[in-house]
MARTINU-979405 format. One record per residue (C-alpha): residue number from 1; residue in three letters; x, y, z. Coordinates in Angstrom, 3 decimals. Example, Ala and Ser with C-alpha at 12.3 -4.5 7.8 and 13.67 -1.06 7.14 Angstrom:
% MARTINU-979405
1  ALA  12.300  -4.500  7.800
2  SER  13.670  -1.060  7.140
//
This chain:
% MARTINU-979405
1  MET  10.315  36.206  -28.342
2  SER  7.831  36.796  -25.591
3  GLN  7.417  33.571  -23.305
4  GLU  4.299  32.710  -21.531
5  PHE  4.189  31.823  -17.963
6  PHE  1.316  29.891  -16.351
7  SER  0.190  31.295  -12.760
8  ASP  0.001  28.784  -9.950
9  GLU  -3.842  28.913  -10.182
10  LYS  -3.550  28.248  -13.954
11  VAL  -1.610  25.207  -13.406
12  LYS  -3.870  24.071  -10.827
13  THR  -6.706  24.369  -13.130
14  LEU  -4.791  22.281  -15.669
15  GLU  -4.057  19.682  -13.097
16  GLN  -7.539  19.447  -12.097
17  ASP  -8.902  19.303  -15.620
18  SER  -6.366  16.330  -16.486
19  GLU  -7.560  14.521  -13.381
20  LYS  -11.266  14.940  -14.434
21  GLU  -10.397  13.472  -17.735
22  ILE  -8.334  10.541  -16.547
23  LYS  -11.173  9.718  -14.117
24  LYS  -13.760  9.932  -16.721
25  ALA  -11.434  7.588  -18.793
26  VAL  -11.130  5.187  -15.904
27  MET  -14.811  5.070  -15.507
28  THR  -15.379  4.226  -19.067
29  ALA  -12.915  1.389  -18.672
30  VAL  -14.933  0.005  -15.574
31  GLU  -17.846  -0.304  -17.835
32  LYS  -16.009  -2.300  -20.272
33  CYS  -14.608  -4.646  -17.628
34  GLY  -18.472  -5.353  -17.175
35  TYR  -18.497  -7.552  -20.559
36  GLY  -17.605  -11.138  -20.876
37  LEU  -17.634  -14.057  -18.506
38  ASN  -17.936  -12.841  -14.987
39  GLY  -18.390  -9.222  -16.208
40  LYS  -21.183  -8.305  -13.752
41  ALA  -19.253  -9.436  -10.767
42  ARG  -16.200  -7.792  -12.198
43  LYS  -17.718  -4.502  -12.614
44  ASP  -19.732  -4.541  -9.331
45  PHE  -16.446  -4.807  -7.746
46  LEU  -14.822  -2.253  -9.432
47  LYS  -17.484  0.337  -8.813
48  THR  -17.466  -0.472  -5.117
49  LEU  -13.662  -0.194  -5.067
50  SER  -13.575  2.980  -6.967
51  ASP  -15.587  4.648  -3.983
52  THR  -13.499  3.147  -1.032
53  MET  -10.079  4.097  0.270
54  GLU  -9.367  1.277  2.826
55  THR  -10.047  -2.372  3.010
56  GLN  -11.722  -2.496  6.597
57  ILE  -14.663  -0.617  4.736
58  LEU  -14.256  -2.341  1.031
59  ARG  -14.754  -6.106  2.125
60  PRO  -18.213  -5.595  3.791
61  ARG  -19.335  -3.362  1.060
62  LEU  -18.464  -6.277  -1.323
63  GLU  -20.144  -8.767  0.422
64  VAL  -23.458  -6.610  0.481
65  SER  -23.100  -6.072  -3.143
66  GLY  -23.110  -10.088  -3.417
67  VAL  -19.192  -10.178  -4.783
68  VAL  -17.823  -13.578  -3.647
69  ILE  -14.476  -12.383  -2.414
70  ARG  -12.680  -15.809  -2.665
71  LYS  -13.597  -16.102  -6.496
72  LEU  -12.009  -12.666  -7.165
73  PRO  -8.636  -13.944  -8.355
74  GLU  -10.568  -15.843  -10.972
75  ILE  -13.311  -12.906  -11.648
76  LEU  -10.186  -10.275  -12.272
77  ASN  -8.103  -12.359  -14.229
78  HIS  -9.248  -10.672  -17.503
79  GLU  -7.874  -8.530  -20.225
80  SER  -10.183  -5.746  -19.457
81  ILE  -8.604  -5.417  -15.900
82  PHE  -4.918  -5.170  -17.473
83  GLN  -6.173  -2.371  -19.588
84  LEU  -7.792  -0.614  -16.660
85  LEU  -4.607  -0.953  -14.765
86  SER  -2.580  0.583  -17.568
87  LEU  -4.927  3.505  -17.417
88  MET  -4.691  3.832  -13.695
89  LEU  -0.942  3.752  -14.090
90  GLU  -1.072  6.980  -15.778
91  LYS  -1.891  8.505  -12.519
92  PRO  -0.462  6.213  -10.136
93  ILE  -0.622  8.918  -7.009
94  LEU  -4.506  9.407  -7.687
95  PHE  -5.122  5.426  -7.900
96  ARG  -2.697  4.257  -5.585
97  PHE  -5.144  2.425  -3.270
98  GLN  -7.037  0.792  -6.192
99  ILE  -3.834  -0.190  -8.198
100  GLY  -2.639  -1.903  -4.654
101  VAL  -5.957  -3.711  -4.155
102  LEU  -5.978  -4.925  -7.766
103  LEU  -2.246  -6.040  -7.603
104  SER  -2.955  -8.176  -4.540
105  PHE  -4.658  -10.918  -6.582
106  PHE  -1.921  -11.288  -9.043
107  ARG  1.580  -12.865  -9.095
108  TYR  4.598  -11.349  -11.087
109  ASP  4.318  -13.779  -14.024
110  GLU  0.473  -13.512  -14.602
111  LEU  0.730  -9.517  -15.574
112  PRO  1.419  -8.449  -18.984
113  GLU  4.771  -7.197  -19.478
114  VAL  3.488  -3.590  -20.519
115  LEU  2.263  -3.235  -16.992
116  LEU  5.741  -4.709  -15.447
117  ASP  7.365  -2.183  -17.401
118  LYS  5.137  0.557  -16.110
119  MET  5.683  -0.481  -12.707
120  SER  9.049  -1.782  -12.800
121  PRO  8.765  -3.875  -9.477
122  ILE  11.761  -5.139  -7.702
123  LYS  11.855  -8.855  -7.874
124  ILE  12.723  -10.688  -4.960
125  SER  12.931  -14.573  -4.309
126  GLU  11.080  -14.501  -0.670
127  ASN  7.603  -15.835  -0.474
128  PHE  5.036  -13.259  0.764
129  THR  1.290  -13.184  0.052
130  VAL  -0.938  -10.049  -0.084
131  ASP  -4.553  -10.168  1.021
132  MET  -7.225  -7.740  0.160
133  GLY  -7.575  -6.586  4.099
134  TYR  -8.099  -9.033  7.021
135  MET  -10.569  -9.999  9.457
136  GLY  -11.865  -6.333  9.745
137  TRP  -8.508  -4.982  10.772
138  HIS  -8.171  -1.053  10.873
139  LEU  -5.387  1.228  10.491
140  CYS  -5.775  4.488  12.471
141  GLU  -5.736  7.935  10.662
142  GLU  -2.767  8.966  12.751
143  ALA  -0.490  6.339  10.958
144  GLU  1.405  9.085  8.835
145  LEU  2.275  11.066  11.800
146  ARG  3.313  7.986  14.142
147  MET  5.533  6.928  11.008
148  ARG  7.315  10.383  11.122
149  ALA  7.501  9.862  15.018
150  SER  9.188  6.518  14.647
151  ILE  11.627  7.781  12.289
152  GLU  12.475  10.572  14.621
153  LYS  13.244  8.070  17.399
154  ARG  14.868  5.506  14.986
155  ALA  11.943  3.215  15.891
156  VAL  11.797  1.912  12.224
157  ILE  13.148  -1.246  10.360
158  LEU  13.422  -1.112  6.405
159  ALA  12.327  -4.780  5.606
160  ASN  13.523  -6.216  2.284
161  LYS  14.808  -2.729  1.048
162  CYS  10.953  -1.987  0.342
163  LEU  8.642  -2.073  3.493
164  LEU  9.383  0.635  6.244
165  ILE  7.989  -0.902  9.316
166  LYS  7.250  1.443  12.162
167  PHE  6.855  0.668  15.902
168  ASN  5.052  3.693  16.904
169  GLY  1.193  2.589  17.037
170  ARG  -0.042  -0.498  15.247
171  LEU  2.474  -2.713  13.513
172  SER  2.276  -2.027  9.948
173  ALA  4.669  -1.081  6.902
174  LEU  4.572  1.567  4.214
175  CYS  5.725  0.380  0.805
176  ILE  8.177  2.606  -0.580
177  LYS  9.160  1.002  -3.646
178  ASN  7.000  -1.601  -5.794
179  PHE  8.132  -4.983  -5.296
180  SER  7.115  -8.802  -6.155
181  SER  8.116  -12.059  -4.317
182  SER  7.511  -15.790  -5.486
183  GLY  4.244  -15.582  -3.696
184  ARG  0.616  -13.936  -4.837
185  GLY  0.384  -10.208  -4.726
186  ILE  2.629  -7.250  -5.818
187  PHE  3.143  -4.555  -3.183
188  TYR  2.398  -1.075  -4.329
189  GLU  4.297  2.061  -3.519
190  GLY  2.171  4.549  -1.333
191  ASN  0.271  1.727  0.282
192  TRP  0.128  0.528  3.992
193  TYR  0.329  -3.176  4.802
194  SER  0.142  -5.223  8.031
195  PRO  1.605  -8.330  8.662
196  THR  -1.245  -10.916  9.337
197  ASP  0.332  -14.293  10.627
198  ILE  1.376  -14.823  14.291
199  ALA  5.000  -16.096  13.288
200  LEU  5.588  -13.142  10.865
201  ARG  4.585  -10.386  13.659
202  GLU  6.593  -12.165  16.308
203  GLU  9.517  -12.146  13.997
204  ILE  9.097  -8.695  13.283
205  LYS  9.015  -7.565  16.992
206  LYS  11.876  -9.630  17.951
207  ALA  13.977  -8.200  15.358
208  PHE  13.189  -4.712  16.810
209  ASP  13.150  -5.918  20.427
210  ASP  16.194  -7.895  20.517
211  GLY  18.120  -7.159  17.318
212  ASP  20.737  -4.451  16.312
213  TYR  19.884  -4.022  12.737
214  SER  17.557  -1.541  11.198
215  ARG  17.762  -3.258  7.666
216  ILE  16.503  -6.922  7.671
217  ASP  15.376  -9.435  5.186
218  LEU  12.134  -11.474  5.930
219  LEU  11.860  -14.612  3.935
220  SER  8.155  -15.400  4.063
221  GLY  4.882  -14.349  5.591
222  ASN  1.086  -13.002  5.173
223  TRP  0.346  -9.490  4.568
224  ALA  -2.748  -7.455  4.069
225  ILE  -3.104  -4.431  2.311
226  MET  -5.064  -1.872  4.408
227  ARG  -5.270  1.553  2.975
228  GLY  -3.389  4.174  0.822
229  LEU  -1.333  7.057  2.423
230  ASN  -4.075  9.340  3.756
231  ILE  -2.707  12.477  1.991
232  ASN  -4.679  13.651  -1.047
233  ASN  -2.789  16.558  -2.488
234  GLU  -0.389  15.420  -4.998
235  ASN  2.553  17.800  -3.715
236  ASN  2.001  16.794  -0.221
237  TYR  1.948  12.972  -1.356
238  ARG  5.259  13.435  -3.024
239  GLN  6.797  15.772  -0.130
240  TYR  5.962  13.050  2.509
241  LEU  7.672  10.231  0.273
242  GLU  10.594  12.655  -0.066
243  ILE  10.877  12.889  3.512
244  ILE  10.522  9.359  4.142
245  ASN  13.190  8.373  1.472
246  GLY  15.538  11.028  2.851
247  ALA  15.115  9.394  6.258
248  ILE  15.899  6.065  4.758
249  SER  18.986  7.207  2.976
250  THR  20.477  8.451  6.236
251  LEU  19.029  5.608  8.753
252  SER  21.756  4.109  10.847
253  GLU  22.915  0.821  10.299
254  PHE  21.916  0.154  13.463
255  LEU  19.072  0.210  15.998
256  PRO  19.414  2.367  19.019
257  LYS  19.809  0.463  22.576
258  ASN  17.347  2.552  24.110
259  ILE  14.536  5.061  23.379
260  ASP  13.524  7.932  25.414
261  GLY  15.083  5.873  28.592
262  MET  13.377  2.851  27.333
263  THR  14.195  -0.570  26.167
264  LYS  12.915  -0.957  22.347
265  GLU  10.606  -3.525  23.676
266  ASP  9.051  -1.276  26.307
267  TYR  8.808  1.740  23.735
268  ARG  7.139  -0.344  21.249
269  ILE  4.437  -1.778  24.093
270  LYS  3.983  1.587  25.181
271  TYR  2.670  3.181  21.870
272  GLU  1.011  -0.195  20.876
273  HIS  -3.078  0.271  20.830
274  GLU  -4.319  -2.244  23.580
275  GLY  -3.725  -5.735  22.547
276  ASP  -1.505  -6.948  19.635
277  VAL  -4.381  -7.414  16.993
278  VAL  -5.332  -4.762  14.606
279  SER  -8.944  -4.778  15.229
280  PRO  -11.557  -2.235  14.236
281  SER  -11.544  0.804  16.325
//
């Protein structure tokens, strides 16, 4: 019996066709989100979101389009949004940023069971909130490389088993597992988040500068989703996360005492951008 093997080019073509089909289906679902109460605002938001990959750009675009951001939790709490999310979750890597932004507006118990089953978020008791960006803050394009550098130097902390915080560059964390807390917003894998309140930022820096442990549990605080992993190719994306998760599995329980002949605090400060605010470049 003969067996057919697909060439790499054929597989690539099939994947591209599949991606085109799901994108087409998603745009059809976006159109359906325009029906009913708040339909126009919902559709305007989604069309802007579909063309954007970071919140620093998303928020001003929404304001220009007339979307009232403070009303988005009410506008998005609609069955059509849940149907759209379910569709996007068929290709979670492709839509990771859009999914992450939409989930920032919901608590765990506000989502249908079918969506929770698809995402399988870890449920923790701590109280975090997630905002869609914050005051024009920007995460530079080097964050992915800086995370690799942080791992190499053991300048990372794993918070609540799901957020890998780097200390080379701007203070930010990569979500490595979907999870929700008792607060508003669900953290979605493959997205970058930054702590926004001063108390939380200081707690994280102190845990690194003066602490001994590479794994900690933060109890509360406000975070903002910044952008998705800046890796377009699906295979490269998976390989990057495999490297990250592999590094976490072998991460020492303890932080180093010194890094490159510096205290941890001096190392962190050396590689921070000027100032401690993640301000626009």
